[in-house]
TORBA-384756 format. One record per residue (C-alpha): x, z, y. Coordinates in pm, whole numbers, plus 50000, padded with zeros to 5 digits. Layout:
BEGIN
XZY...
END
This chain:
BEGIN
380384216685253383044208284997382634171985093383274180985457386424199785360387754170785159387274147785457390284165985605393634163085428395264196185322397974194685588395544189285874392994213885739395624240985690396894236486046393424238586200392574268385985395734285886102394804278486464391384293486403392924324986258395144328886565392104325186791390264351186585393194375686611393404372186987389654377787023389924408886803392704421987026390574415187333387664433787177389864463587093391604466587431389404470187738392444471987969393934439187839390644421687764390524398688064394174388388034393854381287662390744359987711392364341287998395424334487780393234322187496391324299287729394604284987860395884279987505392904259887382392894239287703396504228587647397294192687566398364187787205402074180487170403314151386960404364172686663400954189686640399224156386698401004141386397399674169786180396164171086324395544133886322397324129285989398774096286097400654091085774397424097985581395204078685823392404103885796391264105986156391694078786413393274091086738390524071886918388074098286793389614123887022390454129187383389704110587702392034088387903394684092287635394684130287665394064151487358393614188987405393334215887141389704222387228388884185787153390194189586800388784224086733385294215086860385194186986608386654208986334383914235186375381314208186322383054195786008383874230585874381474254686049382434284985838385874284386003384234289486341381724316286242384094346486278385184333386619381594328686731380704364086620383554378386828382654357487134379094370787116380464406287124382504396787432379624377387586379694392587935383474391487977385344367388200386364335388020384084341687720381674314287827384614290987903385904295387548382464291687392381754259387580385074243687482385004253387115381314251087027379754224287250379464200286955378564226786700375554237886908373934203786873374784199986505373694233486362370074243486301369244275886486365784289586414365984319686647364694308186987366354336987174369734329687017369394292587094368564299787458371504323787484373934298487339372534270187552372814290987869376374300887779377254264287727375974254288071377664284088236380944278288058380914241088132380214248588499383224271888510385674247688352384464218088559385144238488872388654244988745389114207288731387694204289083390024230489228393094214689069391894178489109392524171888743390234160088467391424180988174387824187788073386504152488110385924149087735383544178887752381694162788041381504129287862380114145387549377424164087742376474132387930376794105387665375974124387347373474150087477371824140987809371444104387710370554111787345367084127187320367594138086959370364161687063368914170387403365644181987249367504206687029367914230287324365114247287522363514228987815365044253188067368504246187926367804208687946366974212588315370074233588379372224207688202370724179688412371504198688732375044205488612375744169088526374224158188858376814178789043379814164988853378864129288756380654115489064383794135989000384124124288640383734087488733380474081288546378334065788818377904034288610375654055388385373594068688673370574046388611370294056988248370954093288343368084093088593365734078188333366524107188098365714133988353363834162688183360504174388317360764198788607357854220488729357724201889063358314166788929355104154789096356714163589433360284152089379361674126889135364934124688940366804108089229365764135689469366934162289225370274144589187370794140789561369834176989635372434188989384374984164289519374484175789878374914212089775378054202789580379614184289872379314214690095381174235889841384164212489806387394223789972389944200989804390414170590026391164144289755388104155589559385874154289866387174119689950386474108789593382854120689615382374103289949383774070789810381384072189514378284079989717377694043189794375824040389463372914058089632372344028489864368834014789823367504044289623364164057489745364244093789855361674117489995362034122790370363174158790318365824148190064367064120090286367354143990581369204168890364371784142990258372114129590612372684164590752375224172090483377244140590551376964145190926378514179890896381754163090787381974139791089383084164891353386294185491361386054223091350383644246591174381924251990952383434224490734386764218890917387094183290780390364164190805390554131090987390384112390654387254131490551385594125090889386184087790857384934087590496381794106790597381054081890875381584052990632379064068790394376564074590674376934039090804376254025690457373354048190360371784052690705372564021790917372174027691288372694065291276376064063791455374554043091737371654067291775373984097391768376144082992046373254075592285
END
């Protein structure tokens, strides 16, 4: 552990330790005040999701000491506080233990799973947890928290939490050593989660590898990895209300061309896309969405438009 501490220069380590103490204090206040609990947790979530300013970045990355390369952190040039803290709690886990204990006590509160997922998504796959119930609880909280924050990105059409998605895809779902650290049910839940958001976070180039790493599902002999992905994708499309996000999904869907699907899955996708081709309820698609849906149908199901018009 001393070796891990010395891997961080005093200035950077002191700053991250101070951040951890502030997080701990806010969690303690949330635990002590039932009336302010939700607001305090929401504020804390917003704080750790903030992008790191230049002054803090100079301290955290220790540029003058060249301890940590900026390339280690962030996605698309964006570095948020949760990126840094998640890595810090792997390097110096004792700094995160008091925070984790408080989050567990606030487990059922709004934003608790959000905070857990952001701060401890790397720690969970680095630490050795022997208690199966605790591991399942943490794994479930991770999937739930990640789901919540990804939906925040969807609703705002931003990708503030892309680094979390990329870690779960690249370093967990595609790395069996880490994936097998969590229970099988959590592996399945994670696969379903990533299936719903892989288009949004522009990772379709990894789709082939992702499908090959599909965990075993109880009904795998009936439906394969592609069917599972498409079922989740169809359900996701029908939940999307933000036009640019929906258009983005529809533009990415071309990667499904040529993939073999069960008849029921194919019909499900076809019905989903078709629901976006007509104005009015229940989807109330814009003109741009209707055109994009027809383009997707023409590509994936050639001849459907001709049949529909006869």
